C-alpha positions in Angstrom: 55.2 -41.4 -51.1 57.0 -39.4 -53.6 59.9 -39.0 -56.2 63.3 -38.0 -55.0 63.3 -35.1 -52.6 59.5 -34.9 -52.7 59.5 -38.0 -50.5 59.8 -37.7 -46.7 60.9 -40.0 -43.9 60.4 -40.1 -40.2 63.5 -42.1 -38.9 65.5 -44.0 -41.4 66.9 -47.3 -40.2 69.0 -49.8 -42.2 68.7 -50.5 -46.2 69.7 -53.1 -48.6 69.9 -53.3 -52.4 68.0 -55.9 -54.5 69.9 -58.7 -56.0 69.8 -57.0 -59.5 70.6 -53.5 -58.1 67.4 -51.8 -59.3 65.7 -51.4 -56.0 66.7 -50.1 -52.5 64.7 -51.5 -49.6 65.0 -49.8 -46.2 63.2 -49.3 -42.9 61.5 -46.2 -41.6 61.5 -47.1 -37.8 59.2 -44.1 -36.6 56.9 -44.6 -39.4 56.6 -48.3 -38.8 57.2 -49.1 -42.4 59.2 -50.9 -44.9 59.9 -48.7 -47.8 61.4 -49.3 -51.4 63.0 -46.9 -53.9 63.1 -47.7 -57.6 66.7 -46.4 -58.5 65.9 -45.6 -62.0 63.7 -42.7 -61.2 64.0 -42.5 -57.3 60.3 -43.3 -56.8 59.7 -44.1 -53.1 56.7 -46.3 -52.1 55.7 -48.3 -49.1 56.3 -52.1 -49.5 54.7 -53.1 -46.3 53.4 -51.6 -43.1 50.2 -49.7 -42.1 52.1 -46.8 -40.5 50.5 -47.6 -37.2 52.5 -49.6 -34.6 51.3 -53.2 -34.4 52.5 -56.7 -35.0 50.1 -58.2 -37.6 51.2 -60.4 -40.4 49.6 -59.7 -43.7 50.2 -58.3 -47.2 51.4 -54.8 -47.7 49.7 -52.2 -45.6 47.5 -54.8 -44.0 50.8 -55.7 -42.0 52.1 -53.8 -39.2 55.4 -53.2 -37.5 56.9 -51.5 -34.4 60.1 -49.6 -34.9 61.6 -51.7 -37.6 65.4 -51.3 -37.9 67.9 -54.0 -39.2 67.3 -55.2 -42.6 69.1 -57.8 -45.1 68.2 -59.4 -48.3 67.7 -63.1 -47.8 67.2 -65.9 -50.5 64.6 -65.7 -53.3 63.9 -62.1 -52.9 62.9 -62.4 -49.2 63.8 -59.4 -46.9 64.6 -60.3 -43.3 63.7 -57.5 -40.9 64.3 -56.7 -37.2 61.0 -55.7 -35.7 62.5 -54.3 -32.7 59.5 -53.1 -30.7 57.8 -56.4 -31.2 61.1 -58.3 -30.3 60.7 -60.5 -33.6 62.3 -61.2 -36.8 59.9 -60.7 -39.8 60.1 -62.0 -43.4 58.9 -59.7 -46.2 58.4 -61.0 -49.8 59.5 -58.4 -52.2 57.3 -59.8 -55.0 54.2 -60.0 -53.1 54.7 -57.7 -49.9 53.6 -60.6 -47.7 54.8 -60.2 -44.1 55.4 -63.2 -41.9 56.8 -63.6 -38.5 59.6 -66.2 -38.6 61.3 -65.9 -35.1 60.5 -64.4 -31.8 57.3 -64.8 -29.5 56.9 -61.1 -29.0 57.8 -61.3 -25.5 60.8 -59.4 -24.2 63.0 -62.4 -23.1 66.1 -64.3 -24.3 65.1 -68.0 -24.9 66.6 -70.1 -27.6 64.0 -72.2 -29.6 62.4 -72.6 -33.0 60.5 -69.8 -34.8 58.1 -68.0 -32.3 59.0 -70.4 -29.5 62.3 -68.3 -29.3 62.4 -64.8 -27.9 64.5 -61.8 -28.1 65.4 -59.1 -25.6 66.3 -56.2 -27.9 67.1 -57.2 -31.4 68.7 -54.6 -33.5 71.2 -55.4 -36.5 71.3 -58.2 -38.8 74.1 -59.9 -40.9 73.6 -62.9 -43.3 76.1 -65.6 -43.9 77.5 -65.8 -47.5 75.7 -69.1 -48.1 72.4 -67.4 -46.9 71.8 -70.1 -44.4 72.5 -68.4 -41.1 71.1 -65.0 -39.9 73.0 -63.3 -37.2 71.3 -61.0 -34.7 72.7 -58.5 -32.1 70.5 -58.8 -29.2 71.3 -55.4 -27.9 69.6 -55.5 -24.3 70.4 -59.1 -23.9 74.2 -58.3 -24.5 74.4 -61.4 -26.7 74.8 -62.5 -30.4 72.2 -64.8 -31.6 72.0 -67.0 -34.7 68.9 -68.1 -36.7 69.1 -71.0 -39.3 66.9 -70.1 -42.2 66.2 -73.8 -42.6 63.6 -74.4 -39.8 64.1 -70.9 -38.0 66.0 -72.4 -35.2 67.3 -69.7 -32.8 70.5 -70.2 -30.7 73.0 -68.1 -28.8 76.3 -67.8 -30.7 78.2 -65.7 -28.2 77.6 -63.8 -24.9 76.9 -64.6 -21.3 74.0 -62.1 -21.1 76.0 -60.1 -18.7 76.6 -56.5 -19.5 80.4 -56.7 -19.5 83.2 -56.8 -22.1 85.2 -59.9 -21.8 86.9 -62.0 -24.4 86.3 -65.8 -24.6 84.6 -68.5 -26.3 80.8 -68.7 -26.8 78.9 -68.0 -23.5 82.3 -67.3 -21.7 82.5 -64.0 -23.7 80.5 -61.0 -22.7 79.3 -57.8 -24.5 78.3 -54.2 -23.4 75.2 -53.8 -25.6 76.3 -55.0 -29.0 74.8 -52.9 -31.8 75.9 -53.0 -35.4 76.9 -56.2 -37.2 79.0 -56.9 -40.3 80.7 -59.9 -41.8 84.1 -60.1 -43.4 84.2 -60.7 -47.1 84.9 -64.5 -46.6 82.2 -64.7 -44.0 84.3 -66.2 -41.3 84.4 -63.2 -38.9 81.5 -61.2 -37.5 82.2 -57.7 -36.6 80.3 -56.1 -33.8 80.2 -52.5 -33.1 79.5 -51.4 -29.6 78.7 -47.9 -28.6 79.1 -47.2 -24.9 76.0 -45.4 -23.3 78.5 -43.1 -21.6 80.9 -41.4 -23.9 83.9 -39.6 -22.2 85.6 -38.7 -25.4 85.6 -35.0 -26.6 82.4 -34.1 -28.6 84.1 -34.3 -31.9 85.4 -37.8 -31.2 83.2 -40.8 -30.3 84.9 -43.8 -29.0 83.7 -47.1 -30.2 84.6 -50.7 -29.5 84.8 -53.4 -32.2 84.6 -57.0 -31.2 85.4 -59.8 -33.6 83.9 -63.3 -33.5 86.0 -66.2 -35.2 84.7 -69.6 -34.6 82.9 -68.5 -31.5 86.1 -66.8 -30.1 85.7 -63.2 -29.2 88.4 -60.6 -29.3 88.6 -56.8 -29.2 89.9 -54.0 -31.1 89.4 -50.4 -30.0 89.1 -47.5 -32.6 88.1 -43.9 -32.8 85.5 -42.4 -35.2 86.2 -38.8 -36.0 83.7 -36.2 -37.0 84.8 -33.0 -38.6 82.9 -29.7 -38.7 83.6 -27.6 -41.9 
């Protein structure tokens, strides 16, 4: 791929550091690849993905993705990746580059279930609980927050009715307007959800975003502004 500025990308997604801080792993959505950069010398190489859109499990470039985006570091050096175009959650072993589908049938639906018996309608971002037992997924097009138990890969809905609204409440009584980014509070007790409305009425230099928070499945809302300055 290249070293430093000699490397090139098509559309960068999310990134995550290795546990020892020596590597950066990140998604290139439009290249359909998982890339890695050795921080000591900025060498960028392909960890997994053929570069062609597909959904095959396999090792390294024998595997394929369709617009991978969200990525987190799971236990034992395993990356968990949203394969958004395939509506799946994929696992990538950083030691062997082996890619395995762990959740999602590949159908654009929203069924709870175990492993590939479950389905997603538009998975986007990921967040991992501090104990590394639960993976949280923003199901953008389904307007829900889903959770995946890493012990057995059971997929359930944590919050969201599935209706494209913005109502506070508990569990399925709450609703979201296309939840996007996810983050956890430092103590892991709150999930912070960033929602970007498709229609932005604020001035061009100021984009209004909505931040929703889940605490014990209770959803509440905080509004804020992100400012962009031109120099």
